[in-house]
N, C-alpha and C positions, 0 to 999 in steps of 0.2 A: 150841832153845837148850840148850847144855850148860853145866853148872856146871863151871868150870875150876879145876884146881889149877896151881900154878906149873910143875911139870915138864911137864905136857901143853901148857901155854901156850908154854914154851920150845921144845918140839919143833915146834909149829906155827910159831912165830916163826922158828926156824932154817931151816925149809923154804922160807921166802921168800928166803933168801940162798943161792942154789944153789951159788955158787962160793966160799963162805966155809967154812972148817973149822968144823963145829958146836961144837967145844970153845972156839972164840974167842968164842962168844956166850953170855954169862951174864947174870944179872939186872942187874949193874952196868955192862954194856957200853954205851958211848955209840954207838948203832947208826949214826949218821950218819958216824962215823969209820971204819967198815968199808969196805974197798975196793969191795965189791959194792954199796954203797948207791947208789940212784938214785931218781928220782921214780917209776919203774915199780915198784920194790920198795915204795915208800911207798904207792902205790895198792893193791898186793897186801895190805899190812897192813890198810888200810882195808876192803878186801873181806873179809879174814879175820875182822875184828871183826864185820862184819855177818853173814856166812854162818855162821860157827862159833859166835858168841856172841850174835847178835841185837842188837848194839850199833852204833848210828849214830855213826861217828867221821868228822869232817870233816878236810880237810887242815889247817885251822887247829888243830884238836885235836891232830893228830899233831905239828905243828910245836911245840906246847907241851910235848912229851915229849922228854927228852934221853936217857934210858936205857931199856933194855928193861923194867925194873921199873916205870918211870913209865907205859909203855904198858899193862902188866899192871894197874896200879892204876886207870888210867882205865877200862879195860874192866870190871874188877871193880866199880867204883863205879857204872857205868852199866848193868850187866846187871840184868835183872829176874829175880832168882833166886826 
């Protein structure tokens, strides 16, 4: 498990959106509004939370997040630092 900072998290989050300009994705971005958003990207975010940060995130948890920062906050709150 890695302790994350916001910049490292943003970099990992942006990597899940392969066809989106990375500069379009900031903490306040409502990620479901991005053209590249799909259920496959959502699953990638769930896998990222588990593999990179050791956090179990369900599809329901992800649906409860609207912005990139809300995903960050969920992972931060649930990581075992």
